[in-house]
C-alpha positions as CSV (number, residue, x, y, z in Angstrom):
1,X,219.6,29.8,-38.4
2,X,221.5,29.2,-35.2
3,X,224.9,27.8,-35.1
4,X,225.1,24.0,-35.1
5,X,227.1,24.1,-31.9
6,X,224.8,26.5,-30.1
7,X,222.9,23.8,-28.4
8,X,226.1,22.4,-26.9
9,X,227.0,25.9,-25.6
10,X,223.6,26.2,-24.0
11,X,223.8,22.8,-22.3
12,X,227.3,23.6,-21.1
13,X,226.1,26.7,-19.2
14,X,223.2,24.6,-17.9
15,X,225.6,22.0,-16.6
16,X,227.6,24.7,-14.8
17,X,224.4,26.1,-13.2
18,X,223.3,22.6,-12.2
19,X,226.7,21.8,-10.7
20,X,226.8,25.2,-8.8
21,X,223.3,24.5,-7.5
22,X,224.5,21.2,-6.2
23,X,227.5,22.8,-4.7
24,X,225.5,25.4,-2.8
25,X,223.1,22.7,-1.6
26,X,226.0,20.8,-0.2
27,X,227.3,24.1,1.4
28,X,223.9,24.6,3.0
29,X,223.8,21.1,4.4
30,X,227.4,21.4,5.8
31,X,226.4,24.6,7.6
32,X,223.2,23.4,9.0
33,X,224.5,23.9,12.6
34,X,226.5,27.0,11.9
35,X,225.3,29.9,14.1
36,X,224.1,32.9,12.1
37,X,224.4,31.1,8.7
38,X,221.8,32.2,6.1
39,X,220.7,29.6,3.6
40,X,222.1,30.3,0.2
41,X,220.7,29.9,-3.2
42,X,221.8,30.1,-6.9
43,X,219.9,32.8,-8.8
44,X,219.7,32.0,-12.5
45,X,218.0,33.7,-15.4
46,X,217.1,32.9,-19.0
47,X,219.5,34.3,-21.6
48,X,217.4,35.9,-24.4
49,X,218.8,36.0,-27.9
50,X,217.5,38.4,-30.6
51,X,218.5,38.9,-34.2
52,X,220.3,42.2,-33.9
53,X,223.2,40.8,-31.8
54,X,224.1,38.0,-34.3
55,X,226.7,38.3,-37.0
56,X,224.3,36.5,-39.4
57,X,220.8,37.1,-38.5
58,X,217.3,37.4,-39.7
59,X,214.6,39.7,-38.4
60,X,213.1,36.7,-36.5
61,X,214.2,36.2,-32.9
62,X,216.1,33.0,-32.5
63,X,216.1,30.5,-29.7
64,X,217.4,31.7,-26.3
65,X,220.9,30.9,-25.2
66,X,219.8,28.9,-22.2
67,X,220.5,29.9,-18.6
68,X,223.0,32.0,-16.8
69,X,224.0,32.3,-13.2
70,X,223.2,35.8,-11.9
71,X,224.8,35.2,-8.5
72,X,224.7,33.4,-5.2
73,X,222.2,35.0,-2.9
74,X,220.8,34.3,0.6
75,X,217.5,34.1,2.2
76,X,216.9,36.9,4.7
77,X,213.9,39.1,5.5
78,X,214.9,42.6,6.9
79,X,211.4,43.1,8.5
80,X,211.7,39.8,10.4
81,X,215.3,40.6,11.4
82,X,214.1,43.9,12.8
83,X,211.4,42.2,14.8
84,X,213.9,39.7,16.2
85,X,216.2,42.6,17.3
86,X,213.4,44.7,18.8
87,X,212.2,41.7,20.9
88,X,215.8,40.9,21.8
89,X,216.3,44.4,23.1
90,X,213.2,44.3,25.2
91,X,213.9,40.7,26.5
92,X,217.3,41.6,27.7
93,X,216.1,44.7,29.5
94,X,213.5,42.8,31.5
95,X,215.8,39.8,32.0
96,X,218.3,42.1,33.8
97,X,215.5,43.6,35.8
98,X,214.1,40.1,36.7
99,X,217.5,38.8,37.8
100,X,218.5,41.9,39.8
101,X,215.1,42.5,41.5
102,X,215.0,38.8,42.6
103,X,218.4,39.4,44.1
104,X,216.9,42.4,45.9
105,X,214.1,40.1,47.2
106,X,216.7,37.7,48.5
107,X,218.7,40.5,50.1
108,X,215.7,41.7,52.0
109,X,215.4,38.1,53.2
110,X,211.7,37.6,52.9
111,X,211.1,40.8,54.7
112,X,207.5,40.1,55.7
113,X,208.1,36.5,57.1
114,X,206.6,36.0,60.6
115,X,209.1,33.3,61.5
116,X,212.3,35.0,60.3
117,X,213.4,38.1,58.5
118,X,212.7,41.7,59.3
119,X,209.0,41.5,60.2
120,X,209.8,38.7,62.7
121,X,212.5,40.8,64.4
122,X,210.2,43.8,64.6
123,X,207.5,41.5,66.2
124,X,210.1,40.3,68.7
125,X,210.9,43.8,69.6
126,X,207.2,44.6,70.1
127,X,206.8,41.4,72.2
128,X,209.8,42.3,74.3
129,X,208.3,45.7,75.1
130,X,205.0,44.0,76.1
131,X,206.8,41.6,78.4
132,X,208.8,44.5,79.9
133,X,205.5,46.3,80.7
134,X,203.6,43.4,82.2
135,X,205.8,40.5,83.3
136,X,208.0,41.4,86.3
137,X,208.9,44.7,84.8
138,X,211.4,45.3,87.6
139,X,213.8,42.7,86.3
140,X,217.0,43.9,84.7
141,X,217.1,40.8,82.4
142,X,213.8,41.7,80.8
143,X,215.1,45.3,80.1
144,X,218.1,43.7,78.4
145,X,215.8,41.5,76.3
146,X,214.0,44.6,75.0
147,X,217.2,46.4,74.2
148,X,218.7,43.3,72.4
149,X,215.5,43.0,70.4
150,X,215.8,46.6,69.3
151,X,219.4,46.1,68.5
152,X,218.4,43.1,66.3
153,X,216.0,45.4,64.4
154,X,218.7,48.0,63.5
155,X,221.3,45.3,62.8
156,X,219.0,43.7,60.3
157,X,218.3,47.1,58.7
158,X,222.1,47.6,58.3
159,X,222.5,44.0,57.0
160,X,219.8,44.5,54.4
161,X,221.4,47.8,53.4
162,X,224.8,46.1,53.0
163,X,223.2,43.4,50.9
164,X,221.7,46.0,48.6
165,X,225.2,47.6,48.4
166,X,226.6,44.2,47.2
167,X,223.9,43.9,44.6
168,X,224.6,47.5,43.5
169,X,228.3,46.8,43.1
170,X,227.6,43.6,41.2
171,X,225.2,45.4,38.9
172,X,227.7,48.1,38.2
173,X,230.4,45.5,37.5
174,X,228.1,43.6,35.1
175,X,227.3,46.9,33.4
176,X,231.0,47.6,32.9
177,X,231.5,44.2,31.4
178,X,228.6,44.9,29.0
179,X,230.2,48.2,27.9
180,X,233.4,46.4,27.2
181,X,231.6,43.9,25.0
182,X,229.7,46.7,23.2
183,X,233.1,48.3,22.4
184,X,234.5,45.0,21.2
185,X,231.5,44.5,18.9
186,X,231.8,48.0,17.4
187,X,235.5,47.4,16.7
188,X,234.7,44.1,15.1
189,X,232.0,45.7,12.9
190,X,234.4,48.3,11.6
191,X,236.9,45.6,10.7
192,X,234.2,43.6,9.0
193,X,233.2,46.7,7.0
194,X,236.7,46.9,5.6
195,X,236.7,43.2,4.7
196,X,233.2,43.5,3.0
197,X,234.2,46.5,0.8
198,X,237.5,44.8,-0.2
199,X,235.6,41.6,-1.0
200,X,233.2,43.5,-3.3
201,X,236.2,45.0,-5.1
202,X,237.9,41.6,-5.5
203,X,234.7,40.0,-6.8
204,X,234.4,42.8,-9.3
205,X,230.9,43.6,-7.9
206,X,231.8,47.3,-7.3
207,X,232.6,50.2,-9.5
208,X,234.1,53.5,-9.0
209,X,231.8,56.6,-9.1
210,X,232.6,60.2,-8.5
211,X,234.8,60.0,-5.5
212,X,233.4,56.8,-4.1
213,X,232.6,53.1,-4.7
214,X,229.2,51.9,-5.8
215,X,228.1,48.3,-5.5
216,X,226.4,47.4,-8.8
217,X,224.4,44.3,-7.8
218,X,222.8,42.6,-4.8
219,X,225.3,39.8,-4.4
220,X,228.5,39.8,-2.4
221,X,230.5,38.3,0.4
222,X,227.6,36.4,2.0
223,X,229.6,34.9,4.9
224,X,230.9,38.3,5.9
225,X,227.3,39.7,5.8
226,X,226.2,36.8,8.0
227,X,228.9,37.8,10.5
228,X,227.8,41.4,10.4
229,X,224.2,40.5,11.0
230,X,225.2,38.2,13.9
231,X,227.1,41.2,15.5
232,X,224.0,43.4,14.9
233,X,221.9,40.8,16.6
234,X,224.3,40.7,19.6
235,X,224.5,44.5,19.8
236,X,220.7,44.6,20.0
237,X,221.0,42.7,23.3
238,X,222.6,45.8,24.9
239,X,220.5,48.6,23.4
240,X,218.4,49.9,20.5
241,X,220.2,49.4,17.1
242,X,219.6,50.5,13.6
243,X,221.7,50.1,10.5
244,X,222.0,51.1,6.8
245,X,223.8,49.4,4.0
246,X,226.0,52.0,2.2
247,X,226.8,52.3,-1.5
248,X,230.2,50.6,-1.0
249,X,228.6,47.6,0.6
250,X,229.6,48.5,4.2
251,X,227.2,49.0,7.1
252,X,226.5,52.2,9.0
253,X,225.5,51.3,12.5
254,X,223.6,53.5,15.0
255,X,223.3,52.7,18.7
256,X,221.0,54.6,21.0
257,X,220.3,57.0,18.2
258,X,224.1,57.8,17.6
259,X,226.2,56.7,14.6
260,X,228.8,54.4,16.1
261,X,230.2,52.6,13.0
262,X,230.9,53.9,9.5
263,X,233.3,52.2,7.1
264,X,236.3,51.1,9.2
265,X,235.8,53.9,11.8
266,X,233.9,53.4,15.0
267,X,233.0,55.0,18.3
268,X,233.5,53.8,21.8
269,X,231.2,53.8,24.8
270,X,232.1,54.5,28.4
271,X,230.4,54.5,31.8
272,X,230.4,57.9,33.3
273,X,232.2,58.4,36.6
274,X,230.0,58.8,39.6
275,X,229.1,62.4,40.2
276,X,228.6,63.7,43.8
277,X,225.4,61.7,44.0
278,X,227.0,58.2,44.4
279,X,223.9,56.4,43.1
280,X,224.0,57.6,39.5
281,X,225.1,55.4,36.6
282,X,225.4,56.8,33.1
283,X,226.8,56.1,29.6
284,X,228.5,58.3,27.1
285,X,229.6,57.6,23.5
286,X,232.0,59.3,21.1
287,X,230.2,61.9,19.1
288,X,230.3,61.0,15.4
289,X,229.7,64.6,14.2
290,X,228.5,65.7,10.8
291,X,229.5,63.5,7.8
292,X,232.4,65.0,5.9
293,X,231.7,64.2,2.2
294,X,235.2,65.2,1.1
295,X,237.0,63.1,3.6
296,X,234.2,60.4,3.3
297,X,234.0,59.9,7.0
298,X,232.5,61.0,10.3
299,X,235.1,63.2,12.0
300,X,234.5,61.9,15.5
301,X,235.0,58.2,14.6
302,X,238.4,56.6,14.3
303,X,239.7,53.3,13.1
304,X,241.6,50.9,15.3
305,X,245.0,52.3,14.4
306,X,243.9,55.9,15.2
307,X,242.4,54.8,18.5
308,X,245.7,53.2,19.5
309,X,247.7,56.3,18.5
310,X,245.4,58.5,20.6
311,X,245.7,56.1,23.5
312,X,249.5,56.1,23.3
313,X,249.6,59.9,22.8
314,X,247.5,60.7,25.8
315,X,248.7,57.8,27.9
316,X,245.1,56.9,28.6
317,X,242.8,53.9,28.1
318,X,240.1,54.0,25.5
319,X,237.5,54.5,28.2
320,X,239.5,57.4,29.6
321,X,239.7,58.9,26.1
322,X,235.9,58.9,25.8
323,X,235.6,60.5,29.2
324,X,238.1,63.2,28.2
325,X,236.1,64.0,25.1
326,X,234.1,67.2,25.9
327,X,231.9,66.5,22.9
328,X,230.9,62.9,24.0
329,X,227.2,62.3,23.8
330,X,225.3,61.2,26.9
331,X,223.1,58.3,25.9
332,X,221.7,57.5,29.4
333,X,218.3,58.7,28.5
334,X,218.4,57.6,24.8
335,X,218.6,53.9,25.5
336,X,215.1,52.5,24.9
337,X,215.8,48.9,25.9
338,X,218.6,46.3,26.2
339,X,220.7,45.2,29.1
340,X,222.3,48.6,29.5
341,X,218.8,50.1,29.9
342,X,218.0,47.4,32.5
343,X,221.2,48.1,34.4
344,X,220.4,51.9,34.4
345,X,216.9,51.3,35.8
346,X,217.8,48.8,38.5
347,X,220.9,50.8,39.6
348,X,219.5,54.3,39.4
349,X,215.8,53.7,39.9
350,X,214.6,55.5,43.0
351,X,210.8,55.3,42.4
352,X,208.9,58.0,44.3
353,X,212.1,59.1,46.0
354,X,213.6,60.3,42.7
355,X,213.8,64.0,41.8
356,X,212.1,65.6,38.9
357,X,214.8,64.4,36.5
358,X,215.5,61.2,38.3
359,X,214.9,57.6,37.3
360,X,211.5,56.6,38.6
361,X,211.9,52.8,38.2
362,X,211.6,51.0,41.5
363,X,215.2,49.7,41.6
364,X,217.8,49.1,44.2
365,X,217.9,52.6,45.5
366,X,214.1,52.7,45.8
367,X,214.2,49.8,48.3
368,X,217.2,51.3,50.0
369,X,215.3,54.5,50.5
370,X,212.3,52.5,51.8
371,X,214.7,51.2,54.5
372,X,216.0,54.8,55.0
373,X,212.4,56.1,55.3
374,X,211.5,53.3,57.8
375,X,214.7,54.0,59.8
376,X,214.1,57.8,60.0
377,X,210.4,57.4,60.9
378,X,211.0,54.8,63.6
379,X,213.9,56.7,65.0
380,X,212.0,60.0,65.3
381,X,208.9,58.3,66.6
382,X,210.7,56.6,69.5
383,X,213.0,59.5,70.3
384,X,210.1,61.9,70.3
385,X,208.7,60.1,73.3
386,X,211.7,61.1,75.4
387,X,212.4,64.5,73.8
388,X,211.8,66.3,77.2
389,X,214.6,64.4,78.9
390,X,218.3,64.6,78.6
391,X,221.2,62.2,78.8
392,X,224.2,62.5,81.1
393,X,225.7,65.1,78.8
394,X,222.6,67.3,78.6
395,X,221.6,66.2,75.2
396,X,218.0,65.0,74.3
397,X,217.5,61.5,75.5
398,X,217.4,59.2,72.4
399,X,217.0,55.5,71.8
400,X,217.9,55.3,68.1
401,X,220.2,57.2,65.8
402,X,220.9,57.3,62.0
403,X,223.5,60.1,61.6
404,X,221.0,62.7,60.4
405,X,221.4,62.0,56.6
406,X,218.3,60.4,55.0
407,X,220.2,58.8,52.1
408,X,222.5,56.9,54.5
409,X,220.0,56.4,57.4
410,X,219.8,52.6,56.9
411,X,223.5,52.2,56.7
412,X,224.0,54.1,60.0
413,X,221.0,52.8,61.9
414,X,221.9,52.1,65.5
415,X,220.7,52.1,69.1
416,X,222.3,54.8,71.1
417,X,225.1,54.2,73.6
418,X,222.9,55.9,76.2
419,X,220.3,53.1,75.9
420,X,223.0,50.4,75.6
421,X,224.5,51.6,78.9
422,X,221.2,51.6,80.7
423,X,218.6,49.3,79.1
424,X,215.9,50.2,81.7
425,X,215.9,53.9,81.0
426,X,212.9,53.5,78.7
427,X,210.8,52.9,81.8
428,X,212.4,55.5,84.0
429,X,213.5,58.5,81.9
430,X,212.6,61.0,84.7
431,X,215.2,59.3,87.0
432,X,217.9,59.0,84.4
433,X,220.8,59.6,84.7
434,X,220.8,60.2,88.5
435,X,219.8,56.7,89.5
436,X,221.9,53.7,88.8
437,X,220.4,51.0,86.6
438,X,220.0,48.5,89.5
439,X,217.4,50.8,91.1
440,X,214.4,49.5,89.3
441,X,211.6,49.7,91.9
442,X,210.0,52.9,90.4
443,X,209.6,51.9,86.7
444,X,206.9,53.8,84.9
445,X,205.1,51.5,82.5
446,X,203.4,54.5,80.9
447,X,206.6,55.1,78.9
448,X,206.6,51.5,77.7
449,X,203.0,51.8,76.7
450,X,203.9,54.9,74.7
451,X,206.6,52.9,72.9
452,X,204.1,50.1,72.2
453,X,201.6,52.7,70.9
454,X,204.0,53.5,68.1
455,X,203.4,50.0,66.7
456,X,199.6,50.8,66.5
457,X,200.0,54.4,65.2
458,X,198.7,54.3,61.6
459,X,199.5,58.0,61.2
460,X,203.3,57.6,61.1
461,X,204.5,59.5,58.0
462,X,207.2,58.1,55.7
463,X,208.5,61.0,53.6
464,X,210.0,60.7,50.1
465,X,213.4,61.9,51.2
466,X,214.6,64.5,53.6
467,X,213.0,67.3,51.7
468,X,209.6,65.5,52.1
469,X,208.8,65.9,48.4
470,X,205.5,64.3,47.4
471,X,202.7,63.1,49.6
472,X,204.2,60.8,52.4
473,X,202.8,57.4,53.1
474,X,201.0,57.1,56.4
475,X,200.8,53.7,58.2
476,X,202.2,52.0,61.3
477,X,205.6,50.3,61.3
478,X,204.4,46.8,60.6
479,X,202.1,47.9,57.8
480,X,205.0,49.7,56.2
481,X,207.1,46.5,56.3
482,X,204.3,44.7,54.6
483,X,204.1,47.6,52.1
484,X,207.8,47.1,51.2
485,X,207.2,43.4,50.7
486,X,204.0,43.7,48.7
487,X,205.5,46.4,46.4
488,X,208.5,44.2,45.7
489,X,206.4,41.1,45.1
490,X,204.1,42.9,42.8
491,X,206.9,44.4,40.9
492,X,208.7,41.1,40.4
493,X,205.5,39.4,39.3
494,X,204.9,42.2,36.8
495,X,208.5,42.0,35.4
496,X,208.3,38.2,35.2
497,X,205.0,38.3,33.2
498,X,206.5,40.9,30.8
499,X,209.7,38.8,30.5
500,X,207.7,35.6,29.8
501,X,205.5,37.3,27.2
502,X,208.5,38.9,25.5
503,X,210.3,35.5,25.5
504,X,207.3,33.9,23.8
505,X,207.2,36.6,21.2
506,X,211.0,36.4,20.7
507,X,210.8,32.7,20.2
508,X,208.0,33.2,17.7
509,X,209.8,35.7,15.5
510,X,213.0,33.7,15.8
511,X,211.2,30.6,14.5
512,X,209.8,32.7,11.7
513,X,213.3,33.9,10.8
514,X,214.7,30.3,11.0
515,X,212.0,29.3,8.6
516,X,213.4,31.9,6.2
517,X,217.2,31.8,6.7
518,X,217.6,28.4,8.5
519,X,218.7,25.3,6.7
520,X,216.2,22.5,6.5
521,X,217.7,19.1,5.8
522,X,214.4,17.9,4.2
523,X,214.2,20.9,1.9
524,X,217.9,20.6,0.9
525,X,217.5,16.9,0.3
526,X,214.6,17.6,-2.1
527,X,216.7,20.3,-3.8
528,X,219.6,17.9,-4.1
529,X,217.4,15.3,-5.9
530,X,215.9,18.0,-8.2
531,X,219.3,19.4,-9.1
532,X,220.7,15.9,-9.7
533,X,217.8,15.2,-12.1
534,X,218.4,18.5,-13.8
535,X,222.1,17.6,-14.2
536,X,221.3,14.2,-15.6
537,X,218.7,15.5,-18.0
538,X,221.2,18.1,-19.3
539,X,223.8,15.3,-19.7
540,X,221.3,13.3,-21.7
541,X,220.6,16.4,-23.8
542,X,224.3,16.8,-24.6
543,X,224.4,13.1,-25.7
544,X,221.4,13.6,-27.9
545,X,222.9,16.8,-29.5
546,X,226.1,14.9,-30.0
547,X,224.3,12.2,-31.8
548,X,222.5,14.7,-34.0
549,X,225.8,16.5,-34.9
550,X,227.4,13.2,-35.6
551,X,224.6,12.4,-38.1
552,X,225.1,15.7,-39.8
553,X,228.9,15.5,-39.9
554,X,229.3,11.8,-40.7
555,X,226.0,10.7,-42.1
556,X,225.0,13.4,-44.6
557,X,226.1,13.4,-48.3
558,X,227.0,9.7,-48.5
559,X,223.8,8.4,-49.8
560,X,224.3,5.4,-52.1
561,X,227.8,4.8,-51.1
C-alpha cells in the first residue's frame, strides 16, 4: 500500500502548483499594458506512479503522485505572428508611398487648377499672346505682358522641380534614418541572443551535445523571447523578415533574404553611394557567407566587439566598413515590402522613363521627368517657329532654353536673354535685330498665331527621355498638364485604397493576435478565482488528511482504555 504520508506529499505539490498559478495570474494582470508582453500560463501534468518504481510494491499500479509543474509557457501563434508581420511590411511600404506622393501633389501645387498653379499660368500665357495679337498689338506694354507670362511659366517649372528636389532629399534622409534603426535592431537582436542562451544555461534547460548546446524543453526566458519578438515585429516595418529558432535557443534572423543575425553576431546595412546617375538609391548588407560548423558561426557576421575593432582598425564608420566590403550583397531588388522598399520606389521610380533595369514605379523622378518632357517639348515647339531667323550673334532665334540635357530640363528652364531684351520680337522676327524695339508699326500677327497654334496642336510628342525610348505621348500642352494631374491623382487614390485595405487587414490580424497573447482582465479574474478555489480545496484536503493521520497515530490501539 502507499505510504501514509503520500497524500500529504501530493497535496504539498498541488499547493505549490496552485500558488504558482496565482503568481503567474498576478504577473499577467500587472503586465496588461506592457507592450509586446505575451500572456503566460503554468503547464502542469499528472504524475503517474507504477509499482516497479517503489521499494515495496505489488504488481498493481498505485495511486498517482498528484500534479507537477512542467514549466511556465506563453500564448503565441507563429502563423498569426507571421501574418501580422507580412501585413506590417506591406502597410509600411504603402504608408511611405502615400505620404511622399501626397507631398509630390503639394509640390506640384494643384497643377491643373484654373485659378492658380501651373495650368493657370499656362492659360495666362496663352491669353497674353491672344491679347498681343488682337488688342492694340503695337503696344510695347502688351509685348512685355506676354513675355512676363512666359517667364512665369518657366519660373513655376523651376519652382516645382526645386520642390521635388526638396522631397527627394527629405526622402533620402528618412531612408538613412531607417537604415540606422535597422542596424540598431540587428545589434540588439544579437545581444538578446546571447542573453537568451545564457538564460537557458542558468535555468538548466539546456544540455551539451557534440560541439554545441541543445535546448531540452519548450520553456525558457519568456520575457527575453517577448523582447526578441517585438524586435522582429519592428524589423518587419522596414522589410521582409524571416526567423528560425536554433537548437541553443537563439534566433537566426534573415532580412531581405539574407542572414543578418546568428547567435551574438550580426550584419549591418548601408545605403549605397550615388553612382553617376544621381537619382539612384540602393541598399547593401554584409554577406553572411556559408555557415562554418567548426567555428559555429557565419564568417561574414561579427559581434559588437569585433565591429568596434574593425572600425578602429580601418578608421571608418560601420556604414563605411559595409561599403568597403567587396562581398557586400545588394538587397535593393530583394526587398519585397517595408518602408525601405517604399523609399526605393518613390525615390528611384521613373515610370515609363526608366530604362530596362530601372524602377518603373511612378515616383518623384517620374514626375520630374514629366516636367522635363513638357519643358523640352514646349521649348522645341516655340523655338521651331523661329528656326529660320537668327539673333544678333548669328545663332538661331530662340524664345526658351533648357540647357540641352533632358534630365535637367525643368531645373534649367528659362526664357532667353534675346527675348528678354526685345519682348516684341515674337511678332517681328524678320526685322530683328536690325530694328530697335520701339519700332513696332510693322508687327506680323501671323507669328503670334503660330505661337497660339501650339496650344491647339494635339500632335505634340512628349518623349520618354532624350533617347525617345517607348512610344511618346501625343497631345497639346494643356492636355499634357491635365495628364500629369490625372496620373498623380489616380496614383494617390490607388495607393490610398491599398493602404486603407492593408490597414484593415493589419488591424484584423493584430486583434486576432491580441486575443491569443494579450492579457484579458476578465479572463485573468476568472482564473484567479478558480486558482484560489483550487488552493482552498487543497488546503482543506491537507486538513482532512491530517485528521486521518491523527486518528491512526493517536486513536488506534487504545480501545477500552
